[in-house]
C-alpha positions in Angstrom: 0.0 0.0 0.0 1.5 3.4 -1.0 2.3 5.9 1.7 -0.1 8.8 2.1 1.2 12.1 0.7 2.9 14.3 3.3 1.2 17.7 3.7 3.7 20.6 4.0 2.6 24.0 2.7 5.2 26.5 1.3 7.0 28.8 3.7 5.5 27.4 6.9 7.9 26.2 9.7 7.7 22.6 10.7 8.4 20.7 13.9 10.1 17.4 12.8 10.6 14.5 15.1 11.7 10.9 15.0 12.5 8.2 17.6 14.7 5.1 17.7 13.0 1.8 17.0 11.3 0.5 20.2 12.8 3.7 21.9 16.3 2.2 21.5 19.3 4.5 21.8 20.4 5.9 18.5 23.2 8.3 19.5 25.8 6.4 21.5 28.9 8.6 21.3 29.9 12.2 20.5 30.8 11.0 17.0 27.2 10.0 16.4 25.9 13.4 17.4 28.6 15.2 15.4 27.9 13.1 12.3 24.2 14.1 12.5 25.1 17.8 12.7 27.5 17.4 9.7 24.7 15.6 7.8 22.4 18.6 8.5 25.1 20.9 7.0 25.2 18.8 3.8 21.4 18.7 3.5 21.2 22.5 4.0 23.6 23.1 1.2 21.5 21.0 -1.2 18.0 22.3 -0.4 16.1 25.5 0.3 15.3 24.6 4.0 16.3 26.8 6.9 17.2 25.2 10.3 15.8 27.3 13.2 16.3 25.1 16.2 17.2 21.5 17.1 17.9 19.0 19.9 19.5 15.6 19.5 18.6 13.3 22.3 20.0 9.8 23.0 17.0 8.0 21.4 15.3 10.7 19.4 15.7 14.1 17.8 13.7 17.4 17.3 14.2 19.8 14.4 12.5 23.1 13.6 12.8 23.6 9.9 11.5 26.3 7.6 11.2 25.0 4.0 10.7 27.6 1.3 8.9 25.2 -1.1 7.1 22.8 1.1 8.3 19.8 -0.9 11.8 20.6 0.0 11.2 19.3 3.5 11.1 15.6 2.3 14.2 16.2 0.2 16.1 17.6 3.2 15.0 14.8 5.5 15.9 12.1 2.9 19.4 13.6 2.4 19.8 14.0 6.2 18.7 10.5 7.1 20.6 8.7 4.4 23.9 10.4 5.4 23.1 9.9 9.1 22.4 6.1 8.7 25.4 5.6 6.5 27.5 7.1 9.3 26.1 5.3 12.4 25.2 1.8 11.1 28.8 0.7 10.3 30.1 2.3 13.5 27.5 0.4 15.6 27.8 -2.8 13.6 24.0 -3.0 13.2 23.8 -3.7 9.4 21.1 -6.2 8.7 19.8 -6.1 12.3 16.6 -4.2 11.7 15.4 -0.6 11.6 17.2 2.2 13.4 14.2 4.4 13.7 10.6 3.5 14.4 9.3 4.8 11.1 9.0 7.8 8.9 9.7 11.2 10.5 6.7 13.1 11.7 6.2 16.8 10.9 3.8 19.2 12.5 2.9 22.6 11.1 3.7 25.6 13.3 0.5 27.6 13.3 1.5 31.1 14.3 4.2 33.2 16.0 3.3 32.2 19.6 3.2 28.5 18.6 6.7 29.0 17.0 8.1 30.3 20.3 6.4 27.5 22.3 7.8 24.8 20.0 11.4 26.2 20.0 11.2 26.6 23.8 10.1 22.9 24.1 12.8 21.7 21.7 15.7 23.5 23.3 14.5 22.5 26.8 14.3 18.8 25.9 17.5 17.7 27.6 16.8 19.7 30.7 13.3 18.2 31.0 14.8 14.7 30.5 17.2 15.3 33.5 20.3 15.1 31.4 21.6 18.6 32.4 20.9 21.2 35.1 20.6 24.0 32.5 19.3 23.6 29.0 22.3 25.4 27.4 24.7 22.8 29.0 23.4 20.1 26.6 26.1 20.2 23.8 23.8 18.8 21.1 21.1 21.5 20.8 20.8 24.8 19.1 21.4 26.7 22.4 25.0 25.6 22.5 25.8 24.1 19.0 25.4 25.9 15.7 27.3 23.7 13.4 29.9 20.8 13.0 32.8 23.2 13.5 33.0 26.6 15.2 33.2 28.6 11.9 30.1 27.0 10.4 26.7 28.3 11.5 23.8 26.2 10.3 21.1 28.2 12.2 19.0 30.7 10.3 17.5 33.9 11.7 14.2 33.3 13.3 11.0 34.6 11.6 10.0 36.3 14.9 11.9 38.3 17.5 13.6 36.1 20.0 12.7 37.3 23.5 15.6 39.0 25.4 15.1 36.6 28.3 15.0 33.5 26.1 17.5 31.5 28.2 15.4 32.1 31.4 12.2 31.1 29.6 13.8 27.9 28.3 15.0 27.0 31.8 12.0 28.2 33.7 9.5 25.3 33.9 8.4 22.1 32.4 6.5 22.4 29.1 4.0 20.0 27.5 4.9 18.6 24.1 3.7 20.9 21.3 1.1 19.1 19.2 -1.0 20.9 16.5 -4.4 20.0 18.0 -4.9 21.3 21.5 -3.0 24.6 21.4 -4.7 27.8 22.6 -5.2 30.0 19.6 -4.1 33.6 20.3 -6.4 36.6 20.2 -5.7 38.9 17.3 -7.2 42.4 16.6 -9.9 41.8 19.2 -11.4 38.8 17.4 -12.2 35.9 19.6 -10.1 32.8 18.8 -13.1 30.5 18.7 -14.8 32.8 16.1 -11.8 32.6 13.8 -10.7 29.0 14.0 -13.3 26.8 15.7 -14.9 26.4 19.1 -14.1 25.8 22.7 -15.7 23.1 24.8 -17.8 24.2 27.7 -15.9 22.2 30.3 -12.4 22.8 29.0 -10.1 25.6 28.1 -8.3 23.5 25.5 -8.6 24.6 21.9 -10.9 22.3 19.9 -10.2 22.1 16.2 -12.9 22.3 13.6 -14.7 19.2 12.6 -12.8 18.8 9.4 -9.4 17.5 10.4 -8.3 17.1 6.8 -8.8 20.6 5.6 -5.6 22.6 5.4 -5.5 25.2 8.1 -4.1 27.9 5.8 -6.0 27.9 2.5 -4.3 29.8 -0.3 -7.1 32.4 -0.3 -6.2 33.6 3.2 -3.6 36.3 3.8 -0.9 35.8 6.3 -2.3 38.6 8.4 -5.7 37.0 8.7 -4.2 33.8 10.1 -1.8 35.6 12.5 1.3 34.3 10.7 2.7 37.7 9.7 6.2 36.6 8.8 4.9 34.6 5.8 4.4 38.0 4.1 8.1 38.8 4.2 9.7 35.7 2.7 
């Protein structure tokens, strides 16, 4: 059975994740982490995809990517994963022993500016919340402390929104829930109630409830970036 097509609109940042098969450890040594960062550098040179934030954990990874044409996301990830697996499988001696990852990568659209900050905060705080470090910036394999495979190469692109001046304090402040597309509180814009613009709220819950049609793209081409509170789309 063919795989369903991946939905990825143009110029919309994406939260990309994947996890080791059966939650097994993928990154076993500094060489494994560094090889992944080098693979990101190679993929960036061959695609029109901007890297905004990342965190490499022992058994999974998080990337925040901004593809210009939406189809470039799959190209970027194919280049990245091919290079990454060619690097770690021989080193681990696991050729022919099964899958390294649990399946295809998953991508989630970032809905607006506030959602973008929430996702990046969650991604960069991942090692802290897992108890691997006492401060998020102490984890050497995330975008808070690592910008490329060598000091003179910076893979990170400028954010589409202003980074708060107290960003480090925000990342280290408290535990954050995993950012999923359904369930986020939609921000109020220009005095318009969120439920009137995007859907409805349940009477017994403050959690945002999506509209009934889950397959309808959230940003139809007929809408402007301003109307959907995603202003930075107008400047790319």
